[in-house]
N, CA, C and O of each residue as an XYZ file, in Angstrom:
956
protein
N       2.590     11.207     12.312
C       1.864     11.292     11.042
C       2.529     12.277     10.086
O       1.877     12.787      9.174
N       3.828     12.553     10.283
C       4.554     13.466      9.391
C       4.687     12.850      7.999
O       4.377     11.677      7.790
N       5.151     13.657      7.063
C       5.330     13.196      5.682
C       6.658     13.718      5.148
O       7.000     14.882      5.351
N       7.405     12.852      4.465
C       8.647     13.239      3.800
C       8.571     12.805      2.346
O       8.174     11.681      2.042
N       8.959     13.715      1.444
C       9.132     13.395      0.032
C      10.602     13.619     -0.275
O      11.141     14.681      0.038
N      11.257     12.643     -0.879
C      12.695     12.741     -1.111
C      13.033     12.284     -2.523
O      12.522     11.275     -3.009
N      13.910     13.052     -3.171
C      14.425     12.695     -4.493
C      15.863     12.231     -4.333
O      16.733     13.006     -3.936
N      16.108     10.960     -4.644
C      17.443     10.370     -4.573
C      18.052     10.422     -5.964
O      17.469      9.879     -6.901
N      19.212     11.062     -6.129
C      19.778     11.228     -7.469
C      20.414      9.948     -8.002
O      20.660      8.991     -7.268
N      20.667      9.969     -9.300
C      21.312      8.828     -9.955
C      22.793      8.741     -9.611
O      23.343      7.643     -9.523
N      23.442      9.883     -9.415
C      24.881      9.900     -9.154
C      25.173     10.730     -7.912
O      24.381     11.590     -7.527
N      26.323     10.462     -7.285
C      26.661     11.106     -6.019
C      27.018     12.573     -6.182
O      27.065     13.297     -5.187
N      27.276     13.045     -7.412
C      27.589     14.459     -7.582
C      26.336     15.319     -7.736
O      26.434     16.540     -7.860
N      25.155     14.686     -7.727
C      23.895     15.422     -7.741
C      23.357     15.488     -6.310
O      23.614     14.583     -5.517
N      22.615     16.546     -5.969
C      22.131     16.667     -4.597
C      20.889     15.831     -4.325
O      20.094     15.556     -5.224
N      20.740     15.435     -3.071
C      19.483     14.892     -2.561
C      18.596     16.078     -2.198
O      19.064     17.053     -1.611
N      17.315     15.990     -2.550
C      16.379     17.051     -2.200
C      15.172     16.438     -1.511
O      14.705     15.363     -1.887
N      14.673     17.134     -0.498
C      13.498     16.607      0.203
C      12.639     17.730      0.751
O      13.094     18.852      0.972
N      11.380     17.383      0.963
C      10.439     18.206      1.707
C       9.949     17.367      2.875
O       9.586     16.203      2.708
N       9.940     17.965      4.056
C       9.432     17.295      5.254
C       8.339     18.159      5.873
O       8.546     19.347      6.119
N       7.183     17.564      6.121
C       6.055     18.237      6.769
C       5.922     17.661      8.172
O       5.832     16.446      8.349
N       5.910     18.550      9.172
C       5.841     18.083     10.550
C       4.425     18.159     11.091
O       3.792     19.214     11.042
N       3.924     17.038     11.609
C       2.657     16.977     12.329
C       2.970     16.822     13.811
O       3.721     15.933     14.212
N       2.382     17.702     14.618
C       2.631     17.642     16.058
C       1.487     18.343     16.773
O       0.704     19.066     16.156
N       1.398     18.126     18.065
C       0.436     18.831     18.903
C       0.805     20.316     18.923
O       1.922     20.653     19.313
N      -0.099     21.215     18.515
C       0.243     22.642     18.501
C       0.648     23.174     19.872
O       1.335     24.191     19.958
N       0.236     22.508     20.932
C       0.592     22.965     22.276
C       2.016     22.574     22.673
O       2.514     23.010     23.711
N       2.668     21.757     21.853
C       4.038     21.327     22.160
C       5.005     22.286     21.465
O       5.130     22.266     20.240
N       5.682     23.115     22.240
C       6.495     24.197     21.688
C       7.741     23.664     20.986
O       8.282     22.621     21.350
N       8.180     24.405     19.974
C       9.393     24.065     19.250
C      10.145     25.347     18.919
O       9.612     26.448     19.052
N      11.390     25.185     18.488
C      12.212     26.307     18.041
C      12.577     26.114     16.576
O      12.868     25.001     16.136
N      12.558     27.198     15.838
C      12.936     27.176     14.424
C      14.378     26.682     14.264
O      15.106     26.622     15.255
N      14.810     26.329     13.059
C      16.163     25.796     12.889
C      17.241     26.724     13.452
O      17.252     27.927     13.195
N      18.132     26.132     14.215
C      19.212     26.886     14.827
C      20.231     25.955     15.445
O      20.006     24.746     15.504
N      21.353     26.494     15.909
C      22.407     25.679     16.541
C      22.131     25.502     18.028
O      22.820     26.078     18.870
N      21.128     24.710     18.338
C      20.618     24.610     19.704
C      21.435     23.688     20.602
O      21.178     23.636     21.805
N      22.404     22.963     20.064
C      23.126     21.950     20.845
C      24.646     22.152     20.741
O      25.356     21.217     20.370
N      25.158     23.346     21.058
C      26.583     23.613     20.833
C      27.514     22.726     21.658
O      28.625     22.427     21.219
N      27.083     22.304     22.837
C      27.953     21.492     23.681
C      27.937     20.025     23.265
O      28.988     19.406     23.100
N      26.736     19.475     23.098
C      26.632     18.035     22.831
C      26.766     17.696     21.349
O      27.269     16.627     21.003
N      26.318     18.603     20.466
C      26.366     18.339     19.023
C      26.802     19.596     18.285
O      25.997     20.215     17.589
N      28.073     19.982     18.431
C      28.554     21.189     17.756
C      28.414     21.054     16.237
O      28.716     20.008     15.662
N      27.959     22.117     15.611
C      27.766     22.113     14.166
C      26.370     21.722     13.729
O      25.999     21.951     12.578
N      25.578     21.130     14.632
C      24.221     20.704     14.276
C      23.283     21.907     14.253
O      23.322     22.775     15.125
N      22.446     21.925     13.233
C      21.407     22.951     13.089
C      20.096     22.223     12.862
O      20.005     21.364     11.985
N      19.074     22.561     13.647
C      17.827     21.826     13.471
C      16.644     22.456     14.154
O      16.757     23.477     14.833
N      15.495     21.819     13.959
C      14.235     22.202     14.594
C      14.178     21.494     15.938
O      14.107     20.266     15.996
N      14.210     22.268     17.020
C      14.299     21.695     18.366
C      12.922     21.568     19.006
O      12.104     22.486     18.945
N      12.686     20.424     19.613
C      11.521     20.209     20.457
C      11.872     20.701     21.858
O      12.767     20.154     22.503
N      11.175     21.725     22.328
C      11.551     22.326     23.615
C      11.317     21.388     24.790
O      12.073     21.407     25.762
N      10.271     20.565     24.706
C       9.938     19.711     25.855
C      11.014     18.672     26.106
O      11.482     18.518     27.234
N      11.410     17.958     25.060
C      12.376     16.879     25.233
C      13.807     17.306     24.927
O      14.756     16.622     25.311
N      13.965     18.443     24.233
C      15.295     18.948     23.944
C      15.952     18.362     22.716
O      17.058     18.769     22.359
N      15.296     17.406     22.052
C      15.858     16.785     20.866
C      15.452     17.504     19.599
O      15.001     18.648     19.645
N      15.611     16.837     18.465
C      15.340     17.436     17.163
C      14.348     16.585     16.388
O      14.353     15.357     16.478
N      13.487     17.270     15.615
C      12.644     16.584     14.635
C      13.411     16.419     13.333
O      13.434     15.333     12.755
N      14.033     17.487     12.876
C      14.896     17.477     11.687
C      16.141     18.246     12.048
O      16.066     19.298     12.683
N      17.298     17.724     11.644
C      18.554     18.432     11.903
C      19.564     18.071     10.823
O      19.448     17.052     10.142
N      20.561     18.946     10.693
C      21.595     18.740      9.684
C      22.943     19.143     10.256
O      23.037     19.989     11.145
N      23.986     18.514      9.720
C      25.359     18.927      9.972
C      25.944     19.301      8.619
O      26.387     18.418      7.884
N      25.961     20.586      8.266
C      26.409     20.978      6.925
C      27.824     20.537      6.601
O      28.112     20.170      5.462
N      28.724     20.568      7.597
C      30.101     20.182      7.326
C      30.219     18.711      6.940
O      30.991     18.355      6.050
N      29.465     17.881      7.601
C      29.516     16.447      7.316
C      28.572     16.050      6.191
O      28.557     14.893      5.770
N      27.777     17.010      5.701
C      26.787     16.750      4.649
C      25.826     15.645      5.077
O      25.560     14.696      4.340
N      25.315     15.806      6.300
C      24.364     14.850      6.846
C      23.078     15.564      7.236
O      23.097     16.712      7.681
N      21.965     14.867      7.062
C      20.659     15.357      7.489
C      19.829     14.171      7.922
O      19.960     13.079      7.368
N      18.976     14.380      8.910
C      18.055     13.325      9.341
C      16.748     13.953      9.791
O      16.723     15.080     10.285
N      15.671     13.214      9.617
C      14.347     13.632     10.071
C      13.613     12.389     10.546
O      13.709     11.328      9.931
N      12.870     12.528     11.658
C      12.202     11.375     12.252
C      10.695     11.519     12.102
O      10.147     12.611     12.250
N      10.035     10.407     11.808
C       8.586     10.330     11.699
C       8.101      9.250     12.650
O       8.734      8.203     12.781
N       6.984      9.501     13.311
C       6.416      8.491     14.196
C       5.868      7.318     13.401
O       5.371      7.471     12.285
N       5.974      6.157     14.001
C       5.442      4.922     13.429
C       4.759      4.145     14.552
O       5.137      4.269     15.717
N       3.762      3.351     14.203
C       3.065      2.564     15.222
C       4.061      1.705     15.998
O       4.930      1.054     15.418
N       3.915      1.717     17.312
C       4.757      0.892     18.163
C       3.970     -0.349     18.577
O       2.909     -0.240     19.193
N       4.487     -1.521     18.242
C       3.776     -2.772     18.482
C       4.202     -3.442     19.784
O       3.724     -4.528     20.115
N       5.097     -2.795     20.516
C       5.555     -3.393     21.775
C       4.555     -3.111     22.889
O       3.619     -2.328     22.723
N       4.772     -3.765     24.027
C       3.921     -3.527     25.193
C       4.663     -2.723     26.256
O       4.309     -2.781     27.434
N       5.704     -1.964     25.847
C       6.466     -1.162     26.793
C       5.629      0.006     27.314
O       4.817      0.577     26.585
N       5.834      0.345     28.563
C       5.159      1.499     29.147
C       5.966      2.762     28.851
O       7.107      2.683     28.396
N       5.372      3.922     29.109
C       6.036      5.184     28.800
C       7.339      5.360     29.559
O       8.271      5.981     29.048
N       7.419      4.822     30.773
C       8.655      4.988     31.541
C       9.753      4.021     31.106
O      10.854      4.036     31.656
N       9.448      3.177     30.115
C      10.445      2.242     29.597
C      11.051      2.704     28.280
O      11.909      2.017     27.726
N      10.620      3.860     27.767
C      11.100      4.329     26.459
C      11.759      5.691     26.602
O      11.538      6.413     27.574
N      12.581      6.025     25.598
C      13.260      7.319     25.553
C      12.714      8.139     24.386
O      11.984      7.621     23.542
N      13.071      9.416     24.347
C      12.566     10.298     23.315
C      13.155      9.985     21.942
O      14.329      9.637     21.821
N      12.328     10.113     20.920
C      12.792      9.894     19.546
C      13.690     11.025     19.054
O      14.421     10.856     18.078
N      13.641     12.186     19.728
C      14.419     13.324     19.276
C      15.916     13.122     19.317
O      16.647     13.814     18.609
N      16.395     12.189     20.129
C      17.827     11.911     20.167
C      18.301     11.194     18.900
O      19.476     11.273     18.542
N      17.389     10.498     18.227
C      17.765      9.721     17.044
C      18.356     10.605     15.953
O      19.356     10.253     15.327
N      17.730     11.750     15.735
C      18.154     12.652     14.661
C      19.547     13.197     14.935
O      20.399     13.203     14.047
N      19.783     13.656     16.161
C      21.077     14.232     16.494
C      22.184     13.178     16.454
O      23.287     13.448     15.977
N      21.890     11.990     16.950
C      22.879     10.919     16.875
C      23.170     10.545     15.424
O      24.318     10.276     15.069
N      22.139     10.526     14.591
C      22.308     10.149     13.197
C      23.247     11.095     12.468
O      24.160     10.650     11.773
N      23.028     12.414     12.622
C      23.894     13.346     11.891
C      25.302     13.372     12.483
O      26.232     13.881     11.858
N      25.453     12.829     13.678
C      26.781     12.654     14.253
C      27.457     11.379     13.797
O      28.573     11.082     14.224
N      26.791     10.613     12.926
C      27.370      9.384     12.400
C      27.039      8.144     13.192
O      27.701      7.117     13.045
N      26.002      8.227     14.049
C      25.630      7.085     14.887
C      24.180      6.701     14.593
O      23.263      7.295     15.159
N      23.959      5.729     13.727
C      22.589      5.305     13.418
C      21.936      4.629     14.610
O      22.618      4.269     15.569
N      20.620      4.451     14.559
C      19.932      3.796     15.680
C      20.513      2.420     15.981
O      20.902      1.678     15.078
N      20.562      2.103     17.258
C      21.115      0.821     17.689
C      20.231     -0.336     17.249
O      19.125     -0.131     16.749
N      20.726     -1.546     17.438
C      20.020     -2.738     16.974
C      18.650     -2.887     17.621
O      17.703     -3.343     16.981
N      18.546     -2.502     18.894
C      17.258     -2.537     19.599
C      17.029     -1.137     20.182
O      17.424     -0.876     21.318
N      16.407     -0.249     19.433
C      16.202      1.112     19.928
C      15.336      1.135     21.186
O      14.492      0.265     21.400
N      15.569      2.146     22.002
C      14.827      2.270     23.259
C      13.643      3.227     23.135
O      13.007      3.555     24.137
N      13.345      3.675     21.923
C      12.263      4.633     21.701
C      10.984      3.917     21.264
O      10.972      2.706     21.044
N       9.915      4.696     21.145
C       8.723      4.230     20.448
C       9.045      4.046     18.964
O      10.137      4.386     18.510
N       8.083      3.506     18.217
C       8.291      3.231     16.807
C       8.593      4.485     16.003
O       8.126      5.574     16.335
N       9.378      4.325     14.942
C       9.758      5.465     14.117
C      10.155      5.016     12.713
O      10.468      3.850     12.476
N      10.133      5.969     11.798
C      10.851      5.908     10.528
C      11.857      7.048     10.555
O      11.469      8.209     10.692
N      13.122      6.741     10.429
C      14.177      7.749     10.437
C      14.775      7.830      9.039
O      15.362      6.865      8.551
N      14.625      8.983      8.401
C      15.221      9.219      7.086
C      16.602      9.808      7.303
O      16.744     10.857      7.930
N      17.626      9.131      6.783
C      19.014      9.558      6.953
C      19.620      9.870      5.585
O      19.530      9.067      4.657
N      20.235     11.041      5.475
C      20.917     11.455      4.251
C      22.369     11.740      4.598
O      22.653     12.470      5.548
N      23.296     11.161      3.826
C      24.715     11.446      4.008
C      25.416     11.247      2.664
O      24.759     10.885      1.688
N      26.730     11.473      2.586
C      27.398     11.340      1.281
C      27.285      9.964      0.648
O      27.496      9.824     -0.556
N      26.955      8.944      1.436
C      26.832      7.586      0.891
C      25.456      7.327      0.282
O      25.289      6.355     -0.454
N      24.476      8.167      0.570
C      23.143      7.946      0.018
C      22.044      8.284      1.003
O      22.234      9.077      1.926
N      20.875      7.661      0.788
C      19.692      7.904      1.618
C      19.189      6.555      2.127
O      19.084      5.591      1.368
N      18.881      6.502      3.422
C      18.358      5.286      4.031
C      17.145      5.638      4.872
O      16.987      6.774      5.318
N      16.293      4.647      5.083
C      15.222      4.764      6.061
C      15.394      3.626      7.056
O      15.336      2.451      6.695
N      15.607      3.996      8.314
C      15.665      3.019      9.397
C      14.290      3.000     10.057
O      13.792      4.036     10.497
N      13.682      1.820     10.123
C      12.333      1.667     10.664
C      12.368      0.786     11.913
O      13.108     -0.195     11.990
N      11.544      1.170     12.885
C      11.454      0.426     14.140
C      10.000      0.442     14.579
O       9.398      1.508     14.709
N       9.431     -0.746     14.811
C       8.032     -0.826     15.230
C       7.887     -1.289     16.676
O       6.807     -1.697     17.103
N       8.983     -1.222     17.419
C       8.978     -1.676     18.804
C       9.369     -3.126     18.961
O       9.645     -3.592     20.066
N       9.391     -3.854     17.823
C       9.756     -5.275     17.856
C      10.891     -5.594     16.893
O      11.797     -6.360     17.223
N      10.839     -5.000     15.696
C      11.814     -5.319     14.645
C      12.396     -4.016     14.088
O      11.665     -3.072     13.787
N      13.715     -3.985     13.961
C      14.406     -2.859     13.330
C      14.787     -3.260     11.910
O      15.345     -4.335     11.691
N      14.486     -2.393     10.948
C      14.850     -2.654      9.550
C      15.555     -1.429      8.978
O      15.348     -0.310      9.446
N      16.383     -1.647      7.972
C      17.107     -0.560      7.322
C      16.989     -0.731      5.819
O      17.286     -1.801      5.289
N      16.560      0.312      5.130
C      16.307      0.233      3.693
C      17.034      1.353      2.954
O      16.675      2.520      3.112
N      18.044      1.026      2.155
C      18.638      2.054      1.287
C      17.622      2.418      0.194
O      16.933      1.544     -0.333
N      17.534      3.691     -0.136
C      16.583      4.119     -1.153
C      17.258      4.189     -2.518
O      18.317      4.797     -2.672
N      16.632      3.560     -3.500
C      17.137      3.580     -4.868
C      16.917      4.956     -5.477
O      16.067      5.710     -5.002
N      17.673      5.300     -6.527
C      17.426      6.570     -7.203
C      15.961      6.698     -7.615
O      15.346      5.738     -8.077
N      15.420      7.891     -7.441
C      14.013      8.133     -7.759
C      13.375      8.972     -6.675
O      14.052      9.475     -5.779
N      12.064      9.118     -6.766
C      11.305      9.938     -5.831
C      10.472      9.028     -4.940
O       9.769      8.145     -5.430
N      10.553      9.245     -3.638
C       9.914      8.379     -2.659
C       9.117      9.214     -1.660
O       9.390     10.398     -1.463
N       8.123      8.575     -1.032
C       7.363      9.177      0.062
C       7.439      8.278      1.284
O       7.392      7.052      1.188
N       7.558      8.923      2.433
C       7.600      8.206      3.707
C       6.596      8.869      4.636
O       6.546     10.094      4.743
N       5.800      8.048      5.303
C       4.864      8.556      6.313
C       4.986      7.643      7.535
O       6.090      7.433      8.038
N       3.870      7.100      8.016
C       3.914      6.301      9.250
C       3.973      4.803      8.975
O       3.967      4.002      9.909
N       4.030      4.416      7.692
C       4.159      3.003      7.323
C       5.469      2.823      6.557
O       6.420      3.575      6.770
N       5.521      1.832      5.671
C       6.732      1.576      4.907
C       6.936      2.637      3.823
O       6.028      3.407      3.510
N       8.145      2.661      3.259
C       8.464      3.587      2.180
C       7.578      3.288      0.971
O       7.424      2.134      0.571
N       6.995      4.347      0.393
C       6.151      4.222     -0.807
C       5.002      3.250     -0.607
O       4.588      2.566     -1.543
N       4.488      3.189      0.613
C       3.452      2.215      0.966
C       2.093      2.685      0.441
O       1.529      3.661      0.934
N       1.583      1.979     -0.559
C       0.326      2.383     -1.199
C      -0.893      2.157     -0.307
O      -1.989      2.612     -0.637
N      -0.719      1.462      0.815
C      -1.847      1.332      1.744
C      -2.008      2.587      2.597
O      -3.018      2.738      3.284
N      -1.028      3.490      2.561
C      -1.141      4.791      3.217
C      -1.828      5.732      2.238
O      -1.313      5.980      1.147
N      -2.981      6.253      2.620
C      -3.831      6.968      1.664
C      -3.128      8.141      1.012
O      -3.272      8.343     -0.194
N      -2.366      8.926      1.778
C      -1.733     10.108      1.156
C      -0.615      9.704      0.203
O      -0.369     10.394     -0.786
N       0.063      8.595      0.487
C       1.097      8.113     -0.427
C       0.455      7.646     -1.732
O       0.930      7.978     -2.818
N      -0.612      6.884     -1.621
C      -1.301      6.390     -2.809
C      -1.862      7.546     -3.644
O      -1.878      7.484     -4.874
N      -2.320      8.600     -2.960
C      -2.942      9.724     -3.667
C      -1.932     10.617     -4.363
O      -2.240     11.175     -5.416
N      -0.708     10.775     -3.797
C       0.172     11.853     -4.267
C       1.552     11.419     -4.731
O       2.258     12.226     -5.336
N       1.970     10.197     -4.481
C       3.312      9.790     -4.904
C       3.498      9.961     -6.403
O       4.520     10.489     -6.842
N       2.537      9.528     -7.185
C       2.683      9.648     -8.640
C       2.722     11.103     -9.089
O       3.357     11.416    -10.096
N       2.058     11.996     -8.363
C       2.090     13.420     -8.700
C       3.491     13.986     -8.476
O       4.000     14.737     -9.309
N       4.111     13.628     -7.356
C       5.474     14.099     -7.114
C       6.436     13.522     -8.153
O       7.336     14.217     -8.623
N       6.246     12.265     -8.506
C       7.120     11.669     -9.514
C       6.924     12.319    -10.872
O       7.889     12.505    -11.613
N       5.696     12.667    -11.206
C       5.428     13.344    -12.479
C       6.057     14.733    -12.499
O       6.505     15.196    -13.548
N       6.093     15.401    -11.345
C       6.721     16.726    -11.264
C       8.230     16.647    -11.426
O       8.873     17.626    -11.804
N       8.798     15.469    -11.139
C      10.230     15.269    -11.291
C      11.019     15.797    -10.109
O      10.478     16.491     -9.249
N      12.310     15.463    -10.071
C      13.135     15.946     -8.965
C      13.315     17.451     -9.057
O      13.485     17.981    -10.155
N      13.281     18.156     -7.924
C      13.477     19.604     -7.955
C      14.861     19.957     -8.498
O      15.855     19.327     -8.139
N      14.916     20.954     -9.352
C      16.185     21.451     -9.881
C      16.155     22.966     -9.802
O      15.386     23.616    -10.510
N      16.988     23.527     -8.946
C      17.037     24.964     -8.801
C      15.925     25.543     -7.953
O      15.830     26.764     -7.827
N      15.093     24.721     -7.376
C      13.977     25.184     -6.555
C      12.976     24.065     -6.360
O      13.109     22.990     -6.945
N      11.987     24.319     -5.549
C      11.000     23.309     -5.183
C       9.608     23.629     -5.717
O       8.621     23.066     -5.244
N       9.519     24.533     -6.702
C       8.200     24.983     -7.136
C       7.314     23.840     -7.621
O       6.108     23.848     -7.374
N       7.902     22.846     -8.318
C       7.090     21.735     -8.813
C       6.449     20.952     -7.690
O       5.268     20.615     -7.766
N       7.207     20.657     -6.649
C       6.668     19.919     -5.504
C       5.720     20.781     -4.689
O       4.714     20.289     -4.178
N       6.035     22.065     -4.564
C       5.123     22.956     -3.850
C       3.786     23.064     -4.573
O       2.745     23.224     -3.936
N       3.811     22.978     -5.896
C       2.559     22.983     -6.650
C       1.728     21.744     -6.342
O       0.501     21.823     -6.297
N       2.377     20.599     -6.129
C       1.644     19.397     -5.734
C       1.026     19.604     -4.348
O      -0.108     19.191     -4.105
N       1.767     20.238     -3.450
C       1.198     20.533     -2.137
C       0.023     21.507     -2.256
O      -0.965     21.384     -1.532
N       0.132     22.472     -3.167
C      -1.009     23.361     -3.432
C      -2.236     22.545     -3.823
O      -3.336     22.767     -3.317
N      -2.025     21.600     -4.732
C      -3.131     20.766     -5.209
C      -3.687     19.904     -4.084
O      -4.901     19.757     -3.944
N      -2.790     19.338     -3.285
C      -3.244     18.452     -2.205
C      -4.048     19.215     -1.161
O      -4.908     18.639     -0.495
N      -3.771     20.513     -1.015
C      -4.451     21.308      0.007
C      -5.902     21.594     -0.336
O      -6.632     22.150      0.484
N      -6.333     21.223     -1.539
C      -7.761     21.321     -1.860
C      -8.571     20.309     -1.049
O      -9.779     20.474     -0.881
N      -7.911     19.266     -0.547
C      -8.580     18.307      0.327
C      -8.727     18.900      1.722
O      -7.897     19.702      2.150
N      -9.763     18.514      2.417
C      -9.903     18.911      3.812
C      -8.767     18.284      4.618
O      -8.371     17.156      4.325
N      -8.230     18.975      5.622
C      -7.112     18.414      6.388
C      -7.489     17.149      7.158
O      -6.609     16.416      7.610
N      -8.804     16.883      7.315
C      -9.249     15.657      7.973
C      -9.363     14.486      6.998
O      -9.613     13.354      7.412
N      -9.179     14.758      5.701
C      -9.223     13.699      4.691
C      -7.973     12.838      4.843
O      -6.870     13.373      4.959
N      -8.123     11.541      4.845
C      -6.977     10.664      5.057
C      -5.958     10.757      3.919
O      -4.819     10.316      4.074
N      -6.355     11.326      2.781
C      -5.434     11.506      1.659
C      -4.621     12.793      1.773
O      -3.676     12.990      1.008
N      -4.966     13.661      2.702
C      -4.327     14.972      2.800
C      -2.883     14.839      3.276
O      -2.557     13.954      4.067
N      -2.025     15.731      2.781
C      -0.645     15.832      3.263
C      -0.558     16.866      4.375
O       0.121     16.646      5.377
N      -1.241     17.990      4.205
C      -1.354     18.992      5.259
C      -2.571     18.603      6.074
O      -3.698     18.665      5.582
N      -2.348     18.192      7.345
C      -3.307     17.332      8.006
C      -3.848     17.876      9.328
O      -3.225     18.695     10.004
N      -5.033     17.380      9.656
C      -5.608     17.455     10.999
C      -5.885     16.013     11.397
O      -6.841     15.404     10.918
N      -5.050     15.468     12.272
C      -5.120     14.051     12.609
C      -6.060     13.733     13.775
O      -6.168     12.578     14.189
N      -6.732     14.746     14.298
C      -7.588     14.520     15.467
C      -8.709     13.527     15.201
O      -9.041     12.758     16.104
N      -9.323     13.497     13.997
C     -10.351     12.479     13.772
C      -9.831     11.047     13.829
O     -10.610     10.104     13.971
N      -8.499     10.883     13.718
C      -7.900      9.545     13.746
C      -7.348      9.195     15.124
O      -6.673      8.180     15.296
N      -7.644     10.049     16.102
C      -7.250      9.747     17.471
C      -5.916     10.317     17.899
O      -5.374      9.915     18.929
N      -5.366     11.266     17.111
C      -4.082     11.875     17.450
C      -4.276     13.389     17.574
O      -4.955     13.996     16.747
N      -3.690     13.990     18.592
C      -3.866     15.428     18.835
C      -2.854     16.242     18.037
O      -2.262     17.186     18.560
N      -2.657     15.878     16.770
C      -1.612     16.506     15.970
C      -2.186     17.092     14.685
O      -3.138     16.569     14.106
N      -1.574     18.198     14.260
C      -1.894     18.837     12.992
C      -0.575     19.210     12.311
O       0.469     19.278     12.959
N      -0.634     19.449     11.010
C       0.558     19.907     10.296
C       0.869     21.330     10.736
O       0.015     22.212     10.659
N       2.097     21.547     11.197
C       2.493     22.826     11.767
C       3.530     23.572     10.940
O       3.561     24.803     10.955
N       4.381     22.845     10.218
C       5.483     23.489      9.512
C       6.032     22.549      8.460
O       5.707     21.362      8.430
N       6.872     23.101      7.596
C       7.598     22.249      6.660
C       9.003     22.788      6.481
O       9.271     23.963      6.731
N       9.893     21.913      6.046
C      11.252     22.285      5.673
C      11.542     21.703      4.295
O      11.124     20.590      3.974
N      12.262     22.470      3.492
C      12.872     21.913      2.296
C      14.361     21.785      2.579
O      14.926     22.575      3.336
N      14.987     20.802      1.977
C      16.415     20.604      2.207
C      17.086     20.128      0.935
O      16.529     19.336      0.175
N      18.284     20.622      0.718
C      19.153     20.180     -0.363
C      20.469     19.745      0.256
O      21.114     20.522      0.960
N      20.868     18.508      0.000
C      22.094     17.949      0.558
C      22.982     17.548     -0.610
O      22.669     16.612     -1.345
N      24.088     18.258     -0.776
C      24.955     17.994     -1.917
C      26.410     18.207     -1.583
O      26.783     18.311     -0.415
N      27.230     18.270     -2.611
C      28.673     18.395     -2.398
C      29.048     19.729     -1.768
O      30.125     19.852     -1.185
N      28.178     20.730     -1.875
C      28.445     22.035     -1.277
C      27.991     22.125      0.172
O      28.214     23.147      0.821
N      27.368     21.091      0.685
C      26.874     21.114      2.049
C      25.375     20.900      2.112
O      24.817     20.163      1.299
N      24.720     21.536      3.067
C      23.288     21.347      3.306
C      22.615     22.719      3.376
O      23.085     23.620      4.072
N      21.523     22.860      2.654
C      20.695     24.058      2.758
C      19.306     23.646      3.230
O      18.665     22.794      2.615
N      18.843     24.249      4.318
C      17.516     23.969      4.854
C      16.724     25.267      4.885
O      17.211     26.286      5.375
N      15.504     25.227      4.362
C      14.581     26.347      4.455
C      13.357     25.906      5.249
O      12.949     24.745      5.207
N      12.793     26.848      5.961
C      11.794     26.541      6.984
C      10.585     27.449      6.827
O      10.710     28.613      6.447
N       9.423     26.904      7.122
C       8.217     27.713      7.164
C       7.220     27.131      8.138
O       6.921     25.938      8.090
N       6.697     27.973      9.030
C       5.655     27.575      9.980
C       4.321     28.151      9.513
O       4.257     29.299      9.075
N       3.261     27.359      9.606
C       1.947     27.796      9.150
C       1.304     28.708     10.191
O       1.425     28.482     11.395
N       0.618     29.740      9.706
C      -0.090     30.646     10.615
C      -1.176     29.921     11.399
O      -1.411     30.206     12.574
N      -1.839     28.973     10.722
C      -2.916     28.202     11.344
C      -2.586     26.719     11.204
O      -2.371     26.243     10.089
N      -2.544     25.986     12.304
C      -2.247     24.550     12.219
C      -3.198     23.839     11.261
O      -4.410     24.050     11.290
N      -2.623     22.997     10.420
C      -3.427     22.216      9.493
C      -3.886     22.969      8.257
O      -4.668     22.438      7.468
N      -3.410     24.209      8.070
C      -3.825     25.026      6.924
C      -2.589     25.379      6.109
O      -1.693     26.068      6.597
N      -2.542     24.908      4.873
C      -1.394     25.119      3.995
C      -1.270     26.585      3.596
O      -2.254     27.241      3.254
N      -0.025     27.083      3.650
C       0.273     28.412      3.140
C       1.675     28.377      2.564
O       2.659     28.386      3.303
N       1.764     28.338      1.234
C       3.057     28.228      0.572
C       3.978     29.383      0.955
O       5.191     29.206      1.064
N       3.402     30.560      1.158
C       4.193     31.742      1.449
C       4.918     31.662      2.787
O       5.795     32.478      3.069
N       4.552     30.674      3.617
C       5.237     30.524      4.904
C       6.684     30.108      4.727
O       7.518     30.370      5.593
N       6.987     29.465      3.617
C       8.345     28.955      3.414
C       9.299     30.098      3.100
O       9.142     30.779      2.086
N      10.269     30.310      3.947
C      11.197     31.417      3.803
C      12.140     31.177      2.631
O      12.687     30.084      2.480
N      12.325     32.191      1.813
C      13.252     32.076      0.694
C      12.867     30.993     -0.281
O      13.728     30.348     -0.880
N      11.557     30.790     -0.442
C      11.093     29.672     -1.283
C      11.574     29.866     -2.715
O      11.757     30.979     -3.208
N      11.774     28.673     -3.375
C      12.220     28.738     -4.748
C      11.554     27.677     -5.568
O      11.808     27.573     -6.768
């Protein structure tokens, strides 16, 4: 139930900018962004899931690549012992290896950023799709890109677009998150969320901002003091 907002520029000499909010079980430990995979993925820096060892969001600054994975409904009838962790998708992606034709994971939306542009690879357990994103501002959650049937996308996409692409900082988008936090985290329109009423043991735990441009990749990170409770000040070095 994570959320990504991404601004795709008109030209390749402008940076891609995004905000990613992570929803997860608070009992599932993670590590802040760091070079956690020096042997298998040298140069990768990301948010590591301690249980599975993979990444939720990771970047390779030298290659100017970034990826973040969001859960999506899985329509297959595979059992848990027939699937692999989604955390490998992010690390493989920034290494230049997109998801295979028939992924072995549960359903996902994978946002991929590289010098060629921005794509979303979607997998629902039955069909894999790949969508290049046109210039503009987009939202991705657990359904399709900019899907107005997703309550938070319908409620806030136009607000992010009205704020415009971030330039020199993310204050405009953070202000939209400030506004969205007036909703209760159990409200289906909320971006900072408590998903337990919907049958998921997950709450919004942290966010990252990222800028991917010709100079490389800059990622800033902030973890919330209380799961499901927005605090702008959590974002380190916010701008």
